[in-house]
C-alpha positions as CSV (number, residue, x, y, z in Angstrom):
1,M,55.4,114.4,102.0
2,T,55.5,118.0,102.7
3,K,55.1,121.0,100.2
4,K,58.6,121.5,99.5
5,D,59.2,117.9,98.9
6,R,56.0,117.7,96.4
7,M,57.6,120.7,94.5
8,E,60.8,119.0,94.4
9,F,59.7,115.7,93.2
10,I,57.4,117.6,90.5
11,M,60.3,119.6,89.6
12,Q,62.8,116.8,89.2
13,R,60.0,114.7,87.2
14,T,59.4,117.4,84.9
15,K,63.0,118.3,84.1
16,T,63.2,114.3,83.5
17,T,60.5,114.4,81.1
18,V,61.0,117.7,79.2
19,A,64.4,116.0,78.7
20,I,62.7,112.6,77.2
21,S,60.6,114.7,75.0
22,S,63.5,116.8,73.4
23,F,65.4,113.8,73.0
24,L,62.6,112.1,70.8
25,F,62.0,115.1,69.0
26,L,66.1,115.3,68.2
27,I,65.6,111.6,67.2
28,S,62.7,112.1,65.2
29,S,64.1,115.0,63.0
30,L,67.3,113.2,62.6
31,I,65.4,110.3,61.3
32,A,63.1,112.6,59.1
33,D,66.1,114.1,57.5
34,L,68.1,110.9,56.8
35,N,64.8,109.5,55.2
36,M,64.7,112.3,53.0
37,G,68.3,111.9,52.0
38,G,69.4,115.3,53.9
39,V,67.4,117.7,52.4
40,Y,64.5,118.0,55.2
41,S,63.4,121.5,55.2
42,A,60.5,123.6,57.1
43,S,59.3,126.8,56.6
44,G,56.6,129.3,58.3
45,Y,57.8,128.5,62.4
46,S,57.1,124.7,61.9
47,V,60.1,123.8,63.4
48,T,59.5,126.2,66.4
49,K,55.8,125.0,66.7
50,M,57.2,121.3,66.7
51,A,59.8,122.1,69.1
52,L,57.1,123.9,71.5
53,G,55.2,121.1,71.4
54,S,57.8,118.6,72.2
55,L,58.3,121.0,75.2
56,G,54.4,121.2,76.1
57,I,54.2,117.2,76.1
58,G,57.4,117.0,78.3
59,L,55.3,119.4,80.4
60,G,51.8,117.6,80.4
61,F,53.7,114.1,81.4
62,G,56.3,115.6,84.2
63,L,53.5,118.5,85.6
64,T,50.7,115.5,85.9
65,C,53.6,113.7,88.5
66,I,51.3,115.6,91.1
67,F,49.3,112.3,91.2
68,Y,51.8,110.6,92.6
69,T,52.0,112.8,95.6
70,M,48.2,112.2,96.5
71,E,48.7,109.5,99.1
72,K,44.5,108.9,99.2
73,L,44.9,107.3,95.8
74,S,45.8,104.4,94.9
75,R,48.9,103.6,92.9
76,P,47.0,102.1,90.2
77,V,44.6,105.2,90.4
78,Q,47.8,107.7,90.5
79,I,49.3,105.4,87.5
80,S,46.1,106.1,85.6
81,L,45.6,109.5,85.9
82,H,48.8,110.1,85.2
83,M,49.2,108.3,81.9
84,V,45.4,109.7,80.8
85,T,46.1,113.3,81.3
86,G,49.4,113.2,79.6
87,C,48.2,111.3,76.8
88,T,45.5,113.8,76.3
89,V,47.8,116.5,76.4
90,M,50.5,114.8,74.0
91,L,47.5,113.9,71.4
92,A,46.2,117.1,71.6
93,I,49.6,118.8,71.0
94,A,50.1,116.4,68.2
95,F,47.0,117.3,66.4
96,L,47.7,120.9,66.6
97,A,51.0,120.6,65.6
98,G,50.2,118.4,62.5
99,W,51.8,115.7,63.5
100,I,48.8,113.6,62.7
101,P,48.2,113.3,59.3
102,T,44.6,113.8,59.2
103,G,44.5,114.8,55.7
104,Q,45.8,111.3,54.3
105,G,42.9,109.1,55.8
106,L,42.0,107.0,58.6
107,F,44.6,104.7,58.9
108,P,47.6,106.7,58.7
109,S,46.1,109.2,61.4
110,L,45.4,106.1,63.3
111,L,48.9,104.4,63.0
112,A,50.3,107.8,64.1
113,I,48.1,107.9,67.0
114,L,49.0,104.2,68.0
115,S,52.6,105.1,67.6
116,M,52.3,107.8,69.9
117,L,50.7,105.9,72.8
118,L,52.6,102.8,72.3
119,T,56.0,105.2,72.6
120,A,54.0,106.8,75.8
121,L,53.4,103.1,77.2
122,I,56.8,101.9,76.8
123,I,58.8,104.9,78.2
124,A,56.0,104.2,81.6
125,V,57.0,100.7,81.5
126,F,60.8,101.4,81.4
127,T,60.5,103.9,84.3
128,Y,58.4,102.0,86.2
129,R,60.6,98.9,85.8
130,R,63.9,101.4,86.8
131,Q,61.7,102.8,89.9
132,K,60.9,99.4,91.0
133,K,64.6,98.2,91.1
134,L,65.6,101.2,92.9
135,A,63.1,100.3,95.5
136,E,64.2,96.9,95.8
137,R,68.1,98.1,96.4
138,I,67.0,100.5,98.8
139,N,65.1,98.0,100.5
140,R,67.9,95.4,100.4
141,E,70.2,98.2,101.8
142,L,67.8,99.2,104.7
143,E,67.6,95.2,105.6
144,Q,71.5,94.9,105.8
145,R,71.8,97.8,108.1
146,R,69.3,96.4,110.3
147,S,71.2,93.0,110.5
């Protein structure tokens, strides 16, 4: 993979992950507003901090796609490095943004952390399945062209 191909790959994945994290931020804001009966309010740059946190999480998962360009690493190692690094960035930002309710005790904090990790896992599984189907389709088309 050339340096240009690497950069294009990373930029495309980063745009996708930022879009996903922004979409999840929007959905969670809408759900919070609906749950509060349309009186959701924030002050002191809290929405800005949350939006920047969402951007940071998108960048944390997107830029770490660089592991997939390292051909010396096996696929399981690439996936593990990507997910561990992305989830670490996500949890650090969540803690800094106040998304982990540490003042409410251990159970709510663990529930918040588990829901974030589960969301990341679900997105990773769906992305993997989509990429696998795309690769299978491309391989089928290549086989048909050879025949």
